[in-house]
C-alpha positions in Angstrom: -69.9 -46.4 78.9 -68.3 -49.8 78.7 -64.7 -50.6 77.7 -65.5 -51.4 74.1 -67.3 -48.0 73.5 -64.4 -46.2 75.2 -61.9 -48.1 73.0 -63.8 -47.2 69.9 -64.0 -43.6 70.9 -60.3 -43.4 71.7 -59.3 -45.2 68.5 -61.9 -43.8 66.2 -60.9 -42.5 62.8 -60.2 -38.7 63.2 -62.4 -38.1 60.1 -65.4 -39.7 61.8 -67.6 -37.5 64.0 -70.1 -38.5 66.6 -73.8 -37.7 66.0 -73.6 -35.1 68.8 -70.7 -33.4 67.1 -72.5 -33.4 63.8 -75.6 -31.9 65.4 -73.5 -29.2 67.1 -71.8 -28.2 63.9 -75.1 -28.1 62.0 -76.7 -26.0 64.8 -73.6 -23.7 64.7 -73.9 -23.3 61.0 -77.7 -22.4 61.2 -76.9 -19.8 63.9 -74.2 -18.3 61.8 -76.6 -18.0 58.8 -79.4 -16.5 60.9 -77.0 -13.9 62.5 -75.6 -13.0 59.0 -79.2 -12.5 57.6 -80.1 -10.4 60.6 -77.0 -8.2 60.2 -77.7 -7.9 56.5 -81.3 -6.8 57.2 -80.1 -4.3 59.7 -77.5 -2.8 57.3 -80.1 -2.6 54.5 -82.6 -0.9 56.8 -80.0 1.6 58.0 -79.1 2.3 54.4 -82.8 2.8 53.4 -83.4 5.1 56.3 -80.3 7.2 55.7 -81.1 7.6 52.0 -84.8 8.5 52.3 -85.5 12.2 52.0 -86.5 13.7 55.3 -90.2 14.5 55.7 -92.0 16.2 58.5 -95.2 17.9 58.9 -95.3 21.5 58.0 -94.4 23.8 55.1 -91.7 23.1 52.6 -88.3 24.2 54.0 -84.7 24.6 53.1 -82.0 24.2 55.8 -78.4 25.2 55.5 -75.3 24.9 57.7 -75.4 26.5 61.1 -79.1 25.4 61.5 -80.3 28.3 59.2 -83.7 27.3 57.8 -86.2 29.2 55.7 -89.8 28.4 54.5 -90.3 27.9 50.8 -92.7 29.1 48.2 -92.4 26.3 45.7 -93.0 26.8 42.0 -92.9 23.8 39.6 -94.9 24.8 36.5 -93.3 26.8 33.7 -96.1 29.5 34.0 -95.5 30.0 37.7 -91.7 29.9 37.2 -92.0 32.7 34.6 -93.9 34.9 37.0 -91.6 34.0 40.0 -91.4 36.9 42.5 -92.6 39.6 40.1 -96.0 39.9 42.0 -94.2 40.4 45.3 -93.2 43.7 46.8 -90.8 41.9 49.2 -90.0 38.4 50.5 -91.0 37.7 54.1 -88.0 37.5 56.4 -87.3 33.8 56.5 -88.8 32.8 53.2 -87.5 32.0 49.8 -88.9 30.9 46.4 -87.8 27.5 45.2 -88.0 26.7 41.5 -88.1 22.9 40.9 -87.3 22.0 37.3 -88.0 18.7 35.5 -84.3 18.1 34.5 -81.0 19.1 35.8 -79.7 21.5 33.2 -78.6 25.2 32.7 -81.3 27.3 34.3 -81.6 30.9 33.2 -83.1 33.5 35.5 -84.1 37.1 35.1 -85.5 39.9 37.2 -88.2 41.2 34.9 -90.9 43.2 36.7 -89.2 42.7 40.0 -89.2 45.5 42.6 -86.4 44.4 44.9 -82.9 42.8 44.7 -82.4 39.1 45.7 -79.8 36.4 46.1 -80.1 33.5 43.7 -78.8 30.0 44.4 -78.4 27.3 41.7 -78.6 23.9 43.4 -77.9 20.3 42.2 -80.4 17.4 42.5 -78.2 16.3 45.4 -78.7 19.5 47.3 -75.2 21.1 46.7 -75.0 24.8 46.0 -73.4 25.2 42.6 -73.5 29.0 42.2 -74.7 32.0 44.0 -75.6 35.3 42.5 -75.6 37.9 45.3 -77.6 41.1 45.0 -79.3 40.4 41.6 -80.8 43.8 40.8 -84.4 44.1 39.5 -85.2 44.9 35.9 -87.8 47.7 36.1 -89.1 50.1 33.4 -87.7 52.1 31.6 -85.1 49.3 31.2 -85.8 47.6 27.9 -83.4 44.7 28.3 -83.1 42.6 31.5 -80.0 40.9 32.6 -80.2 37.1 32.3 -78.4 35.3 35.1 -77.0 32.1 33.6 -74.1 30.3 35.4 -72.6 27.5 33.4 -73.9 24.8 35.7 -76.6 22.2 35.5 -79.1 22.8 38.3 -82.3 21.0 39.3 -83.3 23.8 41.7 -83.0 27.5 41.8 -83.6 29.3 45.1 -84.4 33.0 45.4 -84.0 34.7 48.8 -83.9 38.2 50.1 -80.8 40.2 49.3 -78.0 39.6 51.7 -79.2 36.1 52.8 -76.1 34.4 51.4 -73.6 36.7 53.1 -75.5 36.8 56.5 -75.8 33.0 56.5 -72.2 32.5 55.5 -73.2 30.4 52.4 -70.8 29.5 49.6 -70.6 27.3 46.5 -70.4 23.6 47.4 -72.4 24.0 50.7 -75.3 21.6 51.1 -79.0 22.5 51.3 -81.5 20.0 52.8 -85.1 20.3 51.6 -88.0 19.2 53.6 -91.7 18.6 52.6 -91.2 19.3 48.9 -94.1 18.2 46.7 -93.5 15.0 44.8 -93.1 15.4 41.0 
């Protein structure tokens, strides 16, 4: 560098930048944009993964706190929901019947033609237990009127389990249920 170039550089207007400085700033800006986009894609991907219902191979299942899980018999049609467990003499040990309704609204359940008591869970579309009826007794002849279980909550799901399941599993209102492998409506 000769003396003239050095003098120009030393006495240059502070607002003026050399071509190298401009290139460095431009490259720095491009790198910042790329890093920001990558971070945004990572955050979006993590959000999608965390809000996607879990699916695995196997039967439909419900899992509660303390790693308590049961297999599900899923009923979605009004005809199957009306029959419910009335054709069963008992529920297998780690099994429940899950009623999936079209809308989250007050769901009325009864024990017509049942031969054993059960626990009934009303569950929100977010998987939160809204109400539990423990030891719902069957309605068998000669009874002419059956009790209708109708908590004042809007539920998307109703889960029927063997009697005592709620107490044995230490389950309460506001606990969370995670469903796996449910059929898509």
